[in-house]
N, C-alpha and C positions, 0 to 999 in steps of 0.2 A: 257686275250691270247686269237690269234686264232694257233687252233691245225691240220688244217687243210693241212699244210706242213708235209712233210716226214723227213727232215732232219733239226735237230738244232743244230745250232754251233756257242759255245762264249756266251751263254746268261748267263745273271743274271734276275730270274724269281722271284720276292719277292712279297710274302701276298696276292697269289693268292690260291683260292677257286674254286676248280672241282671235287667238290666229285662225287664218282661213274661214271665219263666219261670214254670212250673210247680211252686209247691214245694208243693202240697195232699198231706194225707195222708202229714205229718213230725210229731215229737214235738222241739221243742225246749225243753230244760229245763238252768236255769243259762247259758243263753247271753248273751255280752254281744253288739250288735249296732254298730259303731262307724262313722262315715263312710260310709256304704253306700249305695247307688242300687238300689232294692227297687220303684220305681214299677212300676204294672202287673201286679205279680207275683200268682199266685193260692195264694192261702194257705189256700183251703176245706177244711176237715175236721183243719187243722192244730190244734195244740194247744202254747200258749205256757207253761212255769211258771216262774215268779222268773227272768224274762229281763226283760234291760234295751236298750233303741233310741239309743244319743246320736248325733245331729245325722246322720239317716239321712233318707232321701227314703223315702215309704210312701204316695205321692199314686197314686189310684188300685189301690190294692191290692184286691183280692178275699176277703174273710173270712168267706164264707158257712160257719155252723157252726165258725166257729174257736172255740177258748177260750183264754180269756188270764188269767191267774191270774198274783197277786203281778208286775207286768207294768210297767214303767218304762218313760216316754219322755219324753227329754230334749232339747231344740231338734232337735226333726223335723219334719217339714211333711208333714201329711196332707192332702189334696187330694181332695175326688170320693168319699171313701170310706164304703159303706152300713153302720157299725155294728151296724146292727139287724139285723141279720143274721147277728151273732154268735151262740154258744152261750149260749144263757142263764142256766146256768146256773154258780154261783160268779163273778160277770163282777169283779174285781177288778184295776184301772190305775191307773197318775197319768199326770198331765202336766203337765211342764212345760217352762214359756216355747217351746212349741210352737205354730205355725204349722198353724191348723184350721180351713181353708174349704169352704165349699158337703158338709160331714158328715152323716150321718144317725143321729142315737142315739135316735130313736123306738121307744118300747115294750122300752127295757130296763128290767130291774132293775138299777140301779147304784148304790145305796146307797154312802155315802161315798167315792165318786169323787174325784179330785183335778184340777184345771184351774189352776194357780196360774200366775200372770203368761203366759199365753197369749194369741192372739191369735185369736178364736173367731169367724171373721166366715162369716155367712149359714150358719149350721149348725143343725138340727131336732132339737127337745126335746119332743117331743111325746108324752104320754102314758106319762114316764118317772117312775121312783123315784128322786131323787136326795136325796134327807133325806140329812142329816147331810153333802153333799159340801160341796167346796172351789174357791169359782171367785174365790180373793182375786186381786187385781192384773190381773187378765184383762179384755180388750176384748172385747165380745161383741156388736158392731156388724152388723147384722144378721137377727141369731141371733132363732130363735122359743122361746119356752117357750110350750107350750098345755096342756091338764089335766095340768102336772106338782106333783108331790109336792116340794117345795122345805122342805118344813120342815127347821130347823134348820141350814139351809143358809148356806155362811158368801159374802157377797156384799164385803164392806171392801176397798176400794179396785180395785173392777171396777168398768169406765165403759160407756156407749153397751147397756147392755141395755134392754130394751122387755121387762117383765112385766107381767101383767094380773094385778093381787091378788082379781078374782070367777075366773077360769078358773085360777087355781092355787093349791096351799097353801102357806103362807107361814109358817104358825106356828111362830112363833123363829127364821125367818130372820135374818141380820144383814147388814144394811148399811151406807156412810158417806154422810156428805151431803157434798157439795148431791147425788150422782148420786140417792140415794132420792127425790128427790122428781121421777123419774124414773116411778115407782109411780103418778102423779095422772096421766099423759100422756091414760089412758083416757078418765078424766072430763073432758076437754077444760079441764080448770083450768090458770090460770094464777098464779103466786107472784110476786110483786115482793117486792125486798128493799130 
């Protein structure tokens, strides 16, 4: 595919392999990326509006000052992505059945974000606003929530999370049993059945 243009609208991009390419300063609107290997690409200063990524490898992409509005990631791999560098205005995205490993979402205003049935490993959520978000069915092994607003966030069916109820805002958050007992880990309490 030719990426010399700046604006891409209503494109269906399939089976594209453009590892490590410079795709900065582009505008993607209503585009669908399916089975693409975009690992290592530089999307700095690019914008994505109402786009879908399906079964794509987005490992180590650069997203400095990029914007994501109405973007869905389905069954994608995101490894080592520093999401905290995105343009913080109007972050609106959803991740479904994605593998998100060693990523950083710190300091983002991302209320109502969706992370359903994802594997979210060793990922940082520090000083982030995730109020009213959805982590249902996700495996959060090794991920860190610190000074995060998790009010009214859905953790039903989520597993392997470690959330300090003293350091994070949890009012109205929803959890399922027995995983909710992980909230007591900080206190060194042992629960016996």
